[in-house]
ZAMISE-595962 format. One line per 4 residues: their letters; for each residue z, x, y negated of C-alpha. Coordinates in Angstrom, 2 decimals. Each point is the difference from the previous one (the first is absolute). Layout:
A = Z,X,Y | ...
This chain:
MEKR = 0.00,0.00,0.00 | -0.56,1.02,-3.60 | 2.98,1.73,-1.61 | 1.32,-0.55,-3.49
ILGK = 2.42,1.95,-2.19 | 3.05,-1.64,-1.53 | 1.38,1.90,-2.96 | -0.80,3.69,0.13
DLEV = 0.03,0.73,3.71 | 1.09,-2.80,2.34 | -3.03,-0.49,2.25 | -0.03,-3.26,1.96
SAIG = -2.47,-2.28,1.77 | -1.95,-2.20,-2.42 | 1.65,-3.06,1.53 | 3.63,0.05,1.09
LGCM = 2.13,-2.41,1.99 | 2.73,-2.12,-1.53 | 2.54,-0.56,2.76 | 2.37,-2.49,-1.69
GMSH = -1.50,-3.15,1.50 | 0.52,1.22,3.54 | 3.71,-0.73,-0.28 | 0.68,-1.52,-3.43
GYGE = -1.29,-2.54,-2.48 | -2.77,-1.80,1.87 | 1.80,-2.24,2.44 | 1.53,1.03,3.31
PKDK = -0.13,3.74,0.75 | -2.59,1.09,2.53 | 0.88,1.66,3.30 | 1.18,3.55,-0.69
KEMI = -1.90,1.61,2.87 | -3.21,-1.71,-1.07 | 0.43,1.20,-3.57 | 0.73,3.57,1.10
ALIR = -3.24,-0.06,1.97 | -1.83,-1.43,-3.02 | 1.27,2.72,-2.33 | -1.07,2.69,2.44
KAHD = -3.40,-1.67,0.38 | -0.38,0.07,-3.78 | 0.47,3.76,0.14 | -2.58,0.27,2.77
LGVD = -2.43,-1.84,-2.27 | 0.51,2.39,-2.92 | 2.98,-1.36,-1.93 | 2.56,2.64,-0.92
FFDT = 1.92,-1.76,-2.81 | 2.76,-2.44,0.97 | 2.19,-2.00,-2.38 | 3.48,-1.45,0.54
AECY = 3.34,-0.40,-1.86 | 3.69,0.01,0.81 | 0.41,-3.62,-1.10 | -2.70,-1.35,2.33
GPYV = 2.14,-1.74,2.56 | 2.12,1.67,-1.32 | -0.37,3.30,1.83 | -1.85,-1.23,3.10
NEEL = -3.46,0.68,-1.43 | 0.85,3.64,-0.61 | 1.33,0.21,3.55 | -3.26,-1.46,1.30
VGEA = -2.14,2.41,-2.00 | 2.18,2.96,0.95 | -0.23,-0.71,3.72 | -3.74,-0.63,-0.17
LEPI = -0.83,3.17,-1.92 | 2.49,2.44,1.54 | -2.51,1.41,2.53 | -2.62,0.59,-2.72
RNEV = 2.28,0.69,-2.96 | -1.85,3.13,-1.12 | -3.32,-1.87,-0.11 | 1.07,-2.81,-2.37
KIAT = 1.47,-0.71,-3.43 | 2.94,-2.39,-0.25 | 0.88,-1.88,-3.17 | 3.27,-1.87,-0.37
KFGI = 2.10,-1.36,-2.84 | 3.50,-0.04,-1.43 | 1.66,-2.08,-2.68 | 0.38,-3.49,1.46
QLRG = 3.29,-0.67,1.72 | 0.53,-3.23,1.91 | 3.50,-1.37,-0.46 | 0.29,-3.18,1.92
FKQI = -3.28,-1.75,-0.72 | -0.34,1.35,-3.53 | -2.10,2.91,-1.19 | 1.87,2.53,-2.13
HDSS = -1.93,2.69,-1.84 | 1.95,3.22,0.31 | -1.61,3.36,-0.70 | 3.15,1.87,-0.91
PATI = -0.14,3.64,1.13 | 2.76,-0.56,2.55 | -1.86,-2.92,1.55 | -3.27,1.98,0.09
RESV = 1.74,2.82,1.87 | 1.45,-2.48,2.48 | -3.31,-1.84,0.38 | -2.07,3.07,0.76
EGSL = 2.32,1.05,2.81 | -0.27,-3.44,1.59 | -3.77,-0.05,-0.34 | -0.38,3.48,1.50
RRLR = 2.13,-1.02,2.97 | -1.86,-3.25,0.62 | -3.41,1.61,-0.49 | 0.95,2.81,2.43
TDHI = -1.18,2.70,-2.37 | 1.32,2.75,-2.23 | -2.14,-0.90,-3.00 | -1.60,-2.97,-1.76
DLYY = -3.52,0.59,-1.24 | 0.12,-2.58,-2.82 | 3.28,-1.50,-1.21 | -0.29,-2.96,-2.40
QHRV = 2.55,-1.60,-2.23 | -0.50,-3.55,1.29 | 0.87,-1.71,-3.28 | 1.14,1.33,-3.35
DKNT = 3.79,-0.17,-0.30 | 0.86,-1.13,-3.52 | 3.50,1.45,0.36 | -1.13,3.54,0.81
PIEE = -2.18,1.93,-2.47 | -3.22,1.04,1.68 | 0.66,3.61,-1.03 | 3.10,0.00,2.25
VADA = -2.05,-1.42,2.85 | -2.64,2.72,-0.44 | 2.68,2.71,-0.07 | 1.51,-1.34,3.24
VAQL = -3.38,-0.04,1.74 | -0.75,3.49,-1.34 | 3.08,1.27,1.82 | -1.20,-1.65,3.22
MRDG = -3.31,1.79,-0.47 | 1.74,3.33,-0.50 | 1.89,-0.69,3.23 | -3.28,-0.66,1.82
KVLH = 0.94,-3.57,0.91 | -2.68,-1.55,-2.25 | -3.46,1.46,-0.64 | -1.38,-2.42,-2.61
WGMS = 1.35,-2.93,-1.94 | -1.20,-3.22,-1.55 | 1.04,-3.31,-1.49 | -0.72,-3.57,1.01
EAGI = -0.65,-2.84,-2.45 | 0.85,2.23,-2.96 | -0.99,-0.57,-3.61 | -1.93,2.51,-2.10
DNIR = 3.01,1.20,-2.02 | 2.12,0.80,3.05 | -2.96,1.66,1.70 | -0.48,2.20,-3.05
RANA = 3.68,0.95,-0.20 | 0.28,0.66,3.72 | -3.16,2.08,0.11 | 1.25,2.16,-2.87
VLPL = 3.03,1.03,2.07 | -1.62,0.25,3.44 | -3.76,-0.48,0.42 | -0.77,-3.16,1.94
TAIQ = -2.43,-0.03,2.91 | -0.61,-3.74,0.25 | 0.82,-3.42,-1.35 | 0.14,-2.91,2.40
SEYS = -0.89,-3.32,-1.58 | -1.65,-3.25,1.00 | -3.73,0.13,-0.67 | -2.86,-1.92,1.57
MFWR = -2.81,-2.37,-0.84 | 2.78,-2.59,0.08 | 2.24,1.80,-2.54 | -1.67,2.32,-2.52
ESEE = 2.77,0.67,-2.51 | -0.17,3.74,0.75 | -3.35,0.14,-1.78 | 1.58,-0.80,-3.37
KLLG = 1.99,3.23,-0.52 | 1.09,1.58,3.25 | -3.31,1.32,1.36 | -0.93,1.85,-3.18
TLEE = 3.47,1.47,-0.34 | 0.05,1.31,3.57 | -3.48,1.44,-0.40 | 1.08,1.83,-3.17
WGIG = 3.16,1.42,1.59 | -1.45,0.85,3.41 | 2.15,-2.44,1.99 | -1.27,-1.91,3.04
LVPF = 0.17,-3.76,0.51 | 1.04,-1.53,3.32 | -0.66,-3.75,-0.21 | 2.11,-2.23,2.19
SPLG = -1.20,-3.49,0.97 | -3.63,1.14,-0.35 | -1.08,-3.08,1.95 | 1.84,-2.33,-2.38
KGFL = 2.79,-0.57,2.56 | -2.65,-1.22,2.40 | -1.70,-2.39,-2.41 | -3.18,2.04,-0.44
TGTI = -0.68,0.05,3.74 | -0.78,-3.72,-0.08 | 2.50,-0.80,2.75 | 2.38,-1.98,-2.23
TKDA = -1.04,-3.64,-0.31 | 0.82,-2.38,-2.82 | 2.58,-1.79,2.16 | 1.77,3.21,1.10
KFGN = 3.78,-0.07,0.22 | 2.27,3.03,0.15 | 3.36,0.19,1.73 | 3.25,1.05,-1.66
NDFR = -0.33,3.49,1.52 | -3.42,0.45,-1.61 | 0.44,1.19,-3.60 | -3.23,-1.75,-1.02
STVP = 2.02,-3.24,0.14 | 1.62,1.14,-3.29 | -3.20,1.15,-1.71 | -1.43,-2.47,-2.56
RFSQ = -3.55,1.17,0.68 | 0.44,-1.29,3.56 | 1.05,-3.52,-0.86 | -2.29,-2.58,1.60
ENIE = -1.44,-0.98,-3.39 | -0.76,3.59,-0.99 | -1.44,0.94,3.37 | -2.54,-2.77,-0.36
ANMV = -0.82,0.96,-3.59 | -0.44,3.67,0.92 | -2.43,-0.56,2.87 | -2.74,0.88,-2.47
IVDL = 0.74,3.71,0.48 | -0.06,-0.38,3.78 | -3.46,-1.52,-0.34 | -1.14,2.95,-2.09
VKTI = 1.34,2.52,2.51 | -1.70,-1.83,2.87 | -3.29,0.02,-1.89 | 0.22,3.76,-0.54
AQRK = 0.94,0.50,3.65 | -3.03,-1.93,1.21 | -2.30,1.89,-2.33 | 1.24,3.40,1.24
NITP = 0.53,-1.07,3.61 | 3.68,0.92,-0.03 | 3.25,-1.96,0.21 | 1.98,-1.45,-2.93
AQVA = 2.81,2.50,0.62 | -2.49,2.86,-0.20 | -1.32,-1.38,-3.29 | 3.49,-0.08,-1.51
LSWL = 0.95,3.50,1.14 | -3.31,1.70,-0.77 | -0.12,-1.60,-3.47 | 3.47,1.31,-0.73
KAQR = -0.78,3.46,1.29 | -3.12,0.11,-2.18 | 1.94,-0.51,-3.25 | 1.33,3.58,-0.20
PFIV = -0.09,3.10,2.25 | 3.80,0.29,-0.14 | 0.67,-3.47,1.47 | 1.27,-0.24,3.59
PIPG = 0.68,-3.58,1.15 | 2.55,-0.67,2.74 | -0.94,-3.27,1.71 | 2.45,-1.28,2.56
SRSL = -1.04,-1.02,3.48 | 1.67,-1.48,3.05 | -3.03,-0.13,2.32 | -2.54,2.52,1.26
RHLE = -2.90,-2.17,-1.13 | 1.25,-0.11,-3.59 | 0.85,3.70,0.07 | -3.52,0.96,1.08
DNIA = -1.45,-2.41,-2.56 | 2.01,1.58,-2.82 | -0.76,3.57,0.99 | -3.74,-0.69,0.11
AAEV = 0.18,-0.86,-3.73 | 0.23,3.74,-0.71 | -3.73,0.31,0.78 | -1.20,-2.78,-2.33
TYTE = -1.68,1.05,-3.25 | -1.49,-1.80,-3.00 | -2.72,0.75,-2.49 | 0.87,-0.09,-3.68
AEMA = -1.99,-3.21,-0.34 | 1.88,-1.64,2.88 | 3.36,0.94,-1.45 | -0.94,-1.22,-3.48
EINK = -1.09,-3.34,1.45 | 3.22,-0.38,2.02 | 2.24,0.90,-2.93 | -1.82,-2.41,-2.28
ALDN = 0.57,-2.78,2.52 | 3.68,0.91,0.28 | 0.38,-0.02,-3.77 | -1.21,-3.60,-0.04
IVLK = 2.67,-1.17,2.45 | 3.36,-1.12,-1.37 | 2.60,-0.01,2.77 | 3.01,-2.31,0.02
GDRY = 3.64,0.87,0.59 | 2.25,3.03,-0.52 | 0.40,2.61,2.73 | 3.81,-0.19,-0.04
SAES = 2.60,-2.67,-0.64 | 1.55,0.02,-3.48 | 3.18,1.57,1.41 | -1.85,2.76,1.83
QKNI = -2.20,0.70,-3.00 | 3.10,1.04,-1.95 | 0.29,3.03,2.31 | -3.47,1.32,-0.76
DR = -0.18,2.80,-2.55 | -2.75,-0.58,-2.53
């Protein structure tokens, strides 16, 4: 598979694998042995960039990834995250230096490794200055426990301040044909500063694949049940973008998922999407998107069509949106 560079020197496969949904967030967890086999199959197919976090589960997703990748640890890059603590059923943002030191030890143990290739602050902690966070991660890098660092869902000001203390390798943020906010300020800023972008939910939380119908219902253990954009009314209103993606797919003789991923990858050379997958068929489908290319005329036509679509619904509930740094 094609390789891409995040930041100055983190080389990874052009498409990674987001592992969260295997055990967290999208309904009942899948069988652990099946998911271990799937992760290893992803590596066989050219993926060497795997994403998890300590709060996915919590903890069980890191354990899954660690067990799956232990035999091939030196052939892959592992990204995980700190900064969200689960206390009861409530998320607490805590990036204090003491908590970071405690978190990294837990992640290293669960991931069965002595280093983390890319360590993200999962969410900006308003109670801890980002300079203190950067200093704490810098010490972990001096100790050899972390090789690169990044931030997730961070605003431009905190990215700037963090990068001034300790150069960032990547920002993880939601970006897809279904959510294009990153195009307003983030993409240009990252390009200027030499920081990579790792989009999560590159398939629009499944919406862009065309598998979600207008009468879809999500269980309480599926976080989409709390997302306004996935209300029944908004799903129906937003089917216009699914129709566009299907049209492009038919024209290029590829699948809707491949359209979404290849479009995203084409936006900048420093973008590495991390689609999730819980089946071999979807995994192979996603990986094949790495080979899809567009002419300038094709891309201009697609982007013009996207610009004419107004999507309905926010991507987070009002309460969750308060935790996003912008």
